[in-house]
C-alpha positions in Angstrom: 8.3 -30.0 54.8 7.7 -27.2 52.3 8.9 -28.0 48.9 10.1 -25.6 46.3 8.1 -24.8 43.2 8.6 -27.2 40.3 9.3 -24.5 37.8 12.6 -22.8 36.9 14.4 -21.1 39.7 13.3 -17.5 40.4 15.8 -14.7 40.2 15.8 -14.4 44.0 16.7 -18.1 44.4 20.1 -17.9 43.2 23.1 -15.8 44.2 24.5 -12.9 42.4 26.1 -12.9 39.1 29.6 -11.5 38.8 30.6 -9.1 36.1 32.6 -10.2 33.1 36.3 -10.0 32.9 37.9 -6.5 32.7 38.6 -5.1 29.3 42.2 -5.0 30.2 42.4 -8.7 29.3 40.1 -9.2 26.3 39.3 -12.8 25.4 37.2 -12.4 22.3 36.9 -15.1 19.7 37.7 -17.9 22.1 35.7 -21.1 21.6 35.2 -23.8 24.2 36.6 -27.3 23.5 34.7 -29.9 25.2 36.2 -33.2 26.4 35.2 -36.3 24.4 35.0 -39.4 26.7 35.1 -41.8 23.6 38.9 -41.0 23.3 41.6 -41.4 25.9 42.7 -37.8 25.5 40.1 -35.0 25.2 40.4 -32.6 22.3 42.1 -29.4 23.4 44.1 -31.2 26.1 47.5 -29.7 25.5 49.0 -31.1 28.6 49.3 -27.6 30.1 48.7 -27.0 33.7 45.9 -24.9 34.9 44.9 -23.7 38.3 41.5 -25.5 38.0 42.0 -29.3 37.9 40.1 -31.2 35.3 38.1 -33.7 37.2 36.3 -36.6 35.5 32.6 -37.0 35.9 31.9 -38.4 39.4 30.5 -41.9 39.2 28.6 -43.8 41.8 30.5 -46.2 44.0 27.4 -48.4 43.8 26.7 -47.9 40.2 24.5 -45.4 38.5 21.2 -46.2 36.8 20.8 -42.8 35.3 18.2 -43.3 32.7 19.8 -40.8 30.3 21.7 -42.1 27.5 25.4 -41.7 27.6 26.2 -39.1 24.9 28.7 -36.8 26.7 26.7 -34.1 28.5 27.3 -32.0 31.5 26.2 -33.7 34.7 25.1 -32.1 37.9 28.5 -32.6 39.5 30.7 -29.5 40.1 33.4 -29.3 37.4 32.3 -32.5 35.7 33.0 -32.4 31.9 34.3 -28.9 32.2 36.2 -27.2 29.3 39.8 -28.2 29.2 42.5 -25.9 30.4 43.0 -24.3 27.0 39.7 -22.4 27.5 40.9 -20.7 30.6 39.7 -20.7 34.1 36.0 -21.0 34.6 36.2 -20.0 38.3 35.8 -16.5 39.5 38.9 -16.7 41.5 42.5 -15.9 40.4 44.1 -16.7 37.0 47.6 -17.9 36.9 49.0 -14.5 36.0 46.2 -12.3 37.3 45.8 -10.5 40.5 42.6 -10.8 42.5 40.5 -8.9 40.1 37.6 -9.1 42.5 39.4 -6.6 44.7 37.6 -3.2 44.6 40.9 -1.5 43.5 41.0 -3.7 40.4 37.3 -3.6 39.5 36.0 -1.4 36.6 33.2 1.0 37.1 30.8 -1.3 35.3 31.7 -4.2 37.6 31.2 -2.0 40.7 27.8 -0.9 39.5 26.7 -4.5 38.8 27.9 -5.5 42.2 26.0 -2.8 44.0 22.9 -3.6 42.0 23.2 -7.2 43.1 23.3 -6.1 46.7 20.2 -4.1 46.3 18.4 -7.0 44.9 19.4 -9.1 48.0 21.9 -11.2 46.1 25.2 -9.9 47.6 28.4 -11.9 47.3 30.0 -13.3 50.4 33.7 -12.9 50.1 35.6 -16.1 51.2 32.4 -18.3 51.2 32.9 -21.4 49.0 30.0 -22.0 46.6 28.3 -18.6 46.9 27.9 -16.8 43.5 27.4 -17.8 39.9 30.3 -19.4 38.1 30.3 -17.5 34.9 32.6 -16.5 32.0 32.1 -14.4 28.8 33.0 -15.8 25.4 32.4 -15.0 21.7 30.6 -18.1 20.3 28.6 -19.1 17.3 25.4 -20.7 18.5 23.8 -20.8 15.1 23.1 -17.1 14.7 26.6 -16.0 13.9 29.3 -14.9 16.4 27.8 -13.4 19.5 28.8 -12.6 23.1 27.7 -15.4 25.4 28.0 -15.7 29.1 28.6 -19.3 30.3 27.5 -20.3 33.7 28.0 -23.5 35.8 27.5 -24.5 39.4 29.7 -23.5 42.2 30.2 -25.9 45.1 27.6 -25.4 47.8 25.1 -23.7 45.4 21.6 -24.2 47.2 19.9 -24.8 43.8 22.1 -27.8 42.9 20.2 -30.9 43.8 23.4 -32.4 45.5 23.0 -29.6 48.0 19.4 -29.9 48.9 18.5 -30.8 52.5 18.8 -34.5 53.1 15.2 -34.8 54.2 14.0 -33.3 51.0 16.2 -35.6 48.9 15.1 -38.8 50.7 11.4 -37.8 50.5 11.8 -37.3 46.7 13.6 -40.7 46.5 10.9 -42.4 48.5 8.1 -41.1 46.3 10.1 -42.2 43.3 10.6 -45.7 44.5 6.9 -46.0 45.1 6.5 -45.7 41.4 9.0 -48.5 41.0 7.0 -50.7 43.5 3.7 -50.1 41.7 5.2 -50.9 38.3 6.6 -54.3 39.7 3.3 -55.1 41.4 1.4 -54.4 38.1 3.3 -57.0 36.2 3.7 -59.7 38.7 0.0 -59.7 39.7 -0.9 -61.3 36.5 0.3 -64.8 37.9 -2.4 -65.0 40.6 -5.0 -63.2 38.4 -4.9 -66.1 35.9 -7.2 -67.8 38.5 -10.1 -65.5 37.3 -8.8 -63.7 34.2 -9.5 -66.3 31.5 -13.2 -66.6 32.4 -13.7 -62.9 32.9 -12.2 -62.0 29.4 -13.4 -65.2 27.6 -9.9 -66.3 26.5 -7.5 -69.2 27.1 -5.0 -69.1 30.1 -2.2 -68.4 27.6 -4.3 -65.6 26.1 -4.6 -63.9 29.4 -1.0 -64.4 30.4 -0.2 -62.5 27.1 -1.4 -59.4 28.9 1.9 -59.7 30.9 4.0 -60.0 27.8 2.4 -57.1 26.1 3.4 -54.9 29.1 7.0 -56.1 29.3 7.8 -55.4 25.6 7.2 -51.6 25.8 8.8 -51.5 29.2 12.0 -52.9 27.5 12.3 -50.3 24.8 10.4 -47.2 25.9 13.2 -46.0 28.2 15.4 -45.7 25.1 13.1 -42.9 23.9 12.3 -41.4 27.3 16.0 -41.1 28.1 16.8 -38.3 25.6 13.5 -36.6 26.6 14.5 -36.6 30.2 17.9 -35.1 29.3 16.4 -32.3 27.1 13.3 -31.4 29.1 13.9 -32.9 32.6 12.6 -35.8 34.5 9.7 -34.2 36.6 7.5 -33.4 33.6 7.9 -37.0 32.3 7.0 -38.4 35.9 3.9 -36.3 36.1 2.6 -37.1 32.6 3.4 -40.8 32.6 2.0 -41.5 36.1 -1.3 -39.8 35.1 -1.5 -42.0 32.0 -0.8 -45.2 34.0 -3.6 -44.4 36.5 -6.1 -43.5 33.7 -5.4 -46.8 31.8 -6.5 -48.9 34.8 -10.1 -47.6 34.1 -10.7 -49.7 31.0 -9.1 -52.7 32.6 -11.3 -52.5 35.7 -14.6 -51.6 34.0 -14.5 -53.6 30.7 -14.6 -57.3 29.7 -13.2 -56.6 26.3 -10.0 -58.5 25.7 -8.9 -56.2 22.8 -9.4 -53.2 25.2 -7.4 -54.9 27.9 -4.5 -55.6 25.5 -4.5 -52.0 24.1 -4.6 -50.5 27.7 -1.8 -52.8 28.8 0.5 -51.9 25.9 0.3 -48.2 26.5 0.4 -48.8 30.2 3.7 -50.6 29.7 5.1 -47.5 28.0 4.0 -45.1 30.7 5.0 -47.2 33.6 8.5 -47.9 32.3 9.7 -44.9 34.2 9.4 -46.9 37.4 12.2 -49.2 36.1 14.3 -46.8 34.2 14.2 -43.3 35.6 14.0 -43.6 39.4 17.6 -44.8 39.6 18.6 -41.8 37.6 16.7 -39.5 40.0 18.6 -41.0 42.9 21.8 -40.4 41.0 20.7 -36.7 40.5 20.2 -36.2 44.2 23.2 -38.0 45.8 26.9 -37.8 45.2 28.8 -41.1 44.6 29.9 -41.5 48.2 26.3 -41.0 49.5 24.4 -43.0 46.9 24.6 -46.5 48.3 21.5 -46.4 50.4 19.4 -44.8 47.8 20.3 -47.3 45.1 19.9 -50.3 47.4 16.4 -48.9 48.4 15.5 -48.7 44.7 16.6 -52.3 44.1 14.7 -53.5 47.2 11.5 -51.8 46.2 11.6 -53.8 42.9 11.4 -57.0 44.9 8.8 -55.7 47.5 6.6 -54.5 44.6 6.8 -58.0 43.0 5.7 -59.6 46.3 2.9 -57.1 46.7 1.5 -57.9 43.4 0.8 -61.5 44.3 -0.2 -60.9 48.0 -2.7 -58.1 47.3 -4.0 -59.5 44.0 -4.7 -62.9 45.6 -6.9 -61.6 48.5 -8.6 -58.8 46.6 -9.5 -61.2 43.7 -10.7 -63.8 46.0 -13.1 -61.5 47.9 -14.0 -58.8 45.4 -13.3 -60.2 41.9 -10.7 -59.6 39.2 -12.0 -56.2 38.3 -11.0 -54.9 41.8 -7.5 -56.3 41.2 -7.2 -53.6 38.6 -9.2 -51.2 40.6 -7.0 -51.3 43.7 -3.9 -50.8 41.6 -5.7 -47.9 39.9 -6.4 -46.3 43.3 -2.8 -46.7 44.3 -1.7 -45.2 41.0 -3.9 -42.2 41.7 -2.4 -41.8 45.2 1.0 -41.9 43.5 0.0 -39.1 41.1 -1.0 -36.9 44.1 2.4 -37.7 45.8 4.2 -36.9 42.7 2.5 -33.6 42.3 3.1 -32.6 45.9 6.6 -33.9 46.3 8.5 -34.5 43.0 10.5 -31.6 41.6 13.0 -31.4 38.8 16.2 -33.0 39.9 18.4 -33.1 36.8 21.1 -30.6 37.5 21.9 -29.5 33.9 18.2 -28.8 33.2 18.0 -26.6 36.3 21.2 -24.8 35.3 19.7 -24.3 31.8 16.6 -22.8 33.4 18.8 -20.4 35.3 20.6 -19.4 32.2 17.4 -18.6 30.4 16.2 -16.6 33.4 19.4 -14.6 33.5 19.1 -13.9 29.8 15.6 -12.6 30.3 16.7 -10.6 33.3 19.8 -9.0 31.9 19.2 -9.0 28.2 22.6 -10.7 27.6 22.8 -14.2 26.3 23.5 -16.8 29.1 24.0 -20.5 28.6 25.3 -23.4 30.7 28.0 -25.9 29.8 25.2 -28.6 29.2 23.6 -26.3 26.6 26.8 -26.2 24.7 27.3 -29.9 24.9 23.7 -31.0 24.2 23.1 -32.9 21.0 20.0 -32.8 18.9 17.1 -34.9 20.0 17.4 -37.0 16.8 21.0 -37.7 17.6 20.3 -38.6 21.2 17.3 -40.8 20.2 19.5 -42.6 17.5 22.2 -43.4 20.0 19.7 -44.5 22.7 18.2 -46.9 20.3 21.3 -48.3 18.6 24.1 -48.4 21.1 22.5 -50.8 23.6 21.8 -53.4 20.9 25.4 -52.9 19.7 26.7 -53.6 23.1 24.4 -56.6 23.5 25.7 -58.2 20.3 29.4 -57.1 20.3 30.5 -56.8 23.9 31.0 -60.4 25.3 30.8 -59.1 28.9 27.4 -57.4 28.3 26.1 -60.4 26.4 27.1 -63.0 29.1 25.8 -60.9 32.0 22.6 -60.0 30.1 21.8 -63.7 29.4 22.6 -64.7 33.0 20.6 -62.0 34.8 17.8 -62.1 32.1 17.3 -65.9 32.8 17.3 -65.4 36.6 14.9 -62.5 36.4 12.6 -64.4 34.1 12.5 -67.2 36.7 10.9 -64.8 39.2 8.0 -64.4 36.7 8.1 -68.1 35.8 8.0 -68.8 39.5 4.7 -66.9 39.8 3.1 -69.7 37.9 5.2 -72.6 39.3 4.7 -71.4 42.9 0.9 -71.4 42.4 1.0 -75.0 41.0 3.2 -76.3 43.8 1.4 -74.7 46.7 -2.1 -75.7 45.3 -1.0 -79.2 46.4 -1.3 -78.0 50.0 -5.0 -77.0 49.6 -4.2 -73.2 49.7 -6.9 -70.8 48.5 -6.2 -67.9 46.1 -5.2 -65.5 48.8 -2.8 -68.0 50.4 -1.4 -68.8 47.0 -0.7 -65.1 46.3 1.0 -64.8 49.7 3.6 -67.2 48.5 5.1 -64.2 46.6 6.2 -63.0 50.0 9.5 -64.9 49.7 10.4 -62.5 46.9 10.3 -59.6 49.4 12.0 -61.6 52.1 14.8 -62.5 49.6 15.1 -58.9 48.7 15.5 -57.9 52.3 18.2 -60.4 52.8 20.0 -59.2 49.7 19.6 -55.6 50.9 21.4 -56.5 54.1 24.2 -58.6 52.4 24.9 -55.8 50.0 26.5 -53.8 52.8 29.0 -56.6 53.1 29.6 -56.4 49.4 30.3 -52.7 49.8 32.8 -53.5 52.4 34.5 -56.0 50.1 34.6 -53.4 47.4 36.1 -50.8 49.7 38.8 -53.3 50.8 39.6 -54.0 47.1 39.9 -50.3 46.5 42.5 -50.0 49.2 44.5 -52.8 47.6 44.3 -51.1 44.2 45.3 -47.5 45.0 41.9 -46.2 45.9 39.9 -47.6 42.9 38.6 -51.1 42.9 38.4 -53.1 39.7 34.9 -53.7 38.5 35.2 -57.4 39.3 35.2 -56.5 43.0 31.4 -55.8 42.5 30.8 -59.5 41.7 31.7 -61.3 44.9 28.2 -61.6 46.3 26.8 -61.9 42.9 28.9 -65.1 42.5 27.4 -66.4 45.8 24.0 -65.5 44.6 24.5 -67.2 41.3 25.0 -70.4 43.3 22.3 -69.8 45.9 19.7 -69.4 43.3 20.0 -72.8 41.5 20.9 -74.8 44.5 17.9 -73.5 46.4 15.7 -74.2 43.3 17.0 -77.8 43.2 15.9 -78.3 46.8 12.6 -76.5 46.2 11.9 -78.8 43.2 11.9 -81.9 45.4 10.5 -80.6 48.6 7.4 -78.9 47.2 5.0 -81.7 47.9 2.3 -82.4 50.5 4.5 -84.9 52.4 6.9 -82.0 53.3 5.7 -79.0 55.4 5.0 -76.0 53.2 7.4 -73.9 55.2 10.3 -75.8 53.8 9.8 -74.9 50.1 8.8 -71.4 51.2 12.2 -70.9 53.0 14.0 -72.2 50.0 12.2 -69.7 47.8 13.5 -67.0 50.1 17.1 -68.2 49.6 16.6 -68.5 45.9 15.3 -64.9 45.7 18.1 -63.7 47.9 20.5 -65.1 45.3 18.7 -63.3 42.5 18.9 -60.0 44.4 22.7 -60.3 44.8 22.9 -61.2 41.1 20.8 -58.2 40.1 22.8 -55.7 42.3 26.1 -57.2 41.2 25.5 -57.0 37.5 24.1 -53.4 37.9 27.2 -52.1 39.6 29.7 -54.1 37.5 28.4 -52.7 34.3 28.4 -49.2 35.8 32.0 -49.5 36.9 33.3 -51.3 33.7 31.5 -49.0 31.2 31.5 -45.8 33.1 30.5 -43.1 30.6 28.7 -45.7 28.6 27.2 -47.5 31.4 23.6 -46.4 30.5 23.8 -48.3 27.2 25.3 -51.3 28.9 22.5 -51.1 31.5 19.8 -50.7 28.8 21.1 -53.8 27.1 20.8 -56.0 30.1 17.4 -54.3 31.1 16.1 -55.2 27.6 17.1 -58.8 28.0 15.6 -59.0 31.5 12.2 -57.6 30.4 12.0 -59.6 27.2 12.8 -62.9 29.1 10.3 -62.0 31.8 7.6 -61.4 29.3 8.1 -64.6 27.3 8.8 -67.3 30.0 5.4 -67.2 31.7 3.8 -68.0 28.3 5.0 -71.6 28.5 5.5 -72.1 32.2 2.1 -73.7 32.9 2.4 -76.2 30.0 5.9 -77.1 30.9 5.1 -77.8 34.6 2.0 -79.8 33.7 3.8 -81.8 31.0 7.1 -82.5 32.7 5.9 -82.7 36.3 6.6 -80.1 39.0 9.8 -81.5 40.3 11.2 -82.2 36.9 10.4 -78.7 35.6 11.9 -76.9 38.5 15.0 -79.1 38.2 15.4 -78.1 34.6 15.2 -74.5 35.5 17.7 -74.9 38.3 20.1 -76.8 36.0 20.1 -74.0 33.4 20.7 -71.5 36.2 23.6 -73.5 37.5 25.2 -73.6 34.2 24.9 -69.9 33.8 26.3 -69.3 37.3 29.8 -69.7 35.9 29.5 -66.2 34.3 30.4 -64.1 37.4 33.0 -66.6 38.5 34.7 -66.4 35.2 34.5 -62.6 35.2 36.1 -62.4 38.6 39.0 -64.6 37.3 39.3 -63.2 33.7 37.3 -60.0 33.7 40.4 -57.8 33.5 41.6 -59.7 30.3 38.1 -59.5 28.7 37.9 -55.7 29.5 41.3 -55.2 27.9 40.0 -56.8 24.7 36.9 -54.7 24.7 37.3 -51.6 22.5 34.9 -49.6 24.7 36.1 -50.7 28.2 39.8 -50.6 27.3 39.4 -47.0 25.9 37.6 -45.9 29.1 40.3 -47.5 31.2 43.0 -45.4 29.5 41.1 -42.1 30.1 42.8 -39.7 32.6 41.3 -39.9 36.0 
């Protein structure tokens, strides 16, 4: 497949611009009023009818993990967040009281000349074809340099430069390369469990000191996305992918070649910052490429690769460390990171629609000498404002929104148990006389559980669709939690059984199967929470997702620090029983939300305001 250049679209890549409105109907001095999703009614909404309907932003039926923060901005969805009807029609069709002014009889001399010029440049309009042409309008606006004439452009349906309209093969190839970054990030953090077999001696530190190299990665992974989010909105995702992936690969060099513990910790800290895009931004790329109704497979694939990557970290790390030494555990990951960099350079391109449209506007400005902007340019906030909201709002949600608090604690504990399990699984299966490679392979149940969860999620989608039919086409967010509730019970019950079967008198396959079931439950919980928060908080789902992601990563970084001591001091069955008991107590969260979620959302200022917004 031949991929498009990564830079801004060239003039020949987009279809013709259409001349401004005829002087017979001047529209000078008009300013655009943009909708504000923080209030039920957008400013400028006078209740008047318009030929162009005001659609809300399209949201994923499976949730969106778009890493951008949720200050209102134009998204790459046709007509999403468009100006209200008081600004007039953005389409180049007919106004309510206008004739078809694209007709040659109605066109001015200037319009006819521009049209002929476009034809000569190979960008002729196609009458009657939906989505061909540039959606533009001329206004007098103050963009900081005084009142000036500005041409506002937006996507038309079917525009070939809109990522939604790219060829499916191209979209899935980009998504596949993106989820490779996700898998490598997951493998990097979970490999530490098996690497504790050699790490303390290699770096001359205690076991806990070496495990701290996991914690020091998870902390920047938890907060760096809050900084990268506004950067990806302003400058695009592709540049961030290329730079951070290169940094991640380079930082494996000191880990593989040095025995300095201080150097290891410094490299791991900055690597946590750069590799955070694998957790935070890939889901946003998938949301860029696929419309809501087509996004399910991509988002499920993203979730699955998190689990597969966690399994690979233990499997590959165990055998590589056993035969080649710990330095090659880092070396192999570094080689994989270099391969990822090459794939990124060859395949990844900018996918954020409003960034691409902004590039087009700048190209048109340079080409025509007239100022062009896109809707997103008018709505974009300053970087400082974006950064402030990205850093503050997630913590506000975590502390003041009971739904976010409960779900973050629930999924945070479950997710941390996967990392805690890296230690407990090694201790349990050492009793069977397994070597390091075989012990690392006991992370395979994480991947198997993920595959089972991937399959069961299709039934969850069916249940959500049935709920939507019963509720007039829009399912309540609680319909996303049916399998999450099952998973919340599968996880602790399987852990109870694992606690008392993981002993030499019982075949090792029995606790291994129970681990598969336990991780199946965690996958269902992860997917359910992700989608519930997306549906319940809609425009502000990024902040809700950032809150639960912060909780997950902090819990995951802290739990392994005391796992080994806890299992040794309490005994393996007793320690696993304690973990399962806490998980069982927290499993009440989704069940209560299914029963009382509507009431809780009604008491939430954010969720209730969003529920009242016009659809």
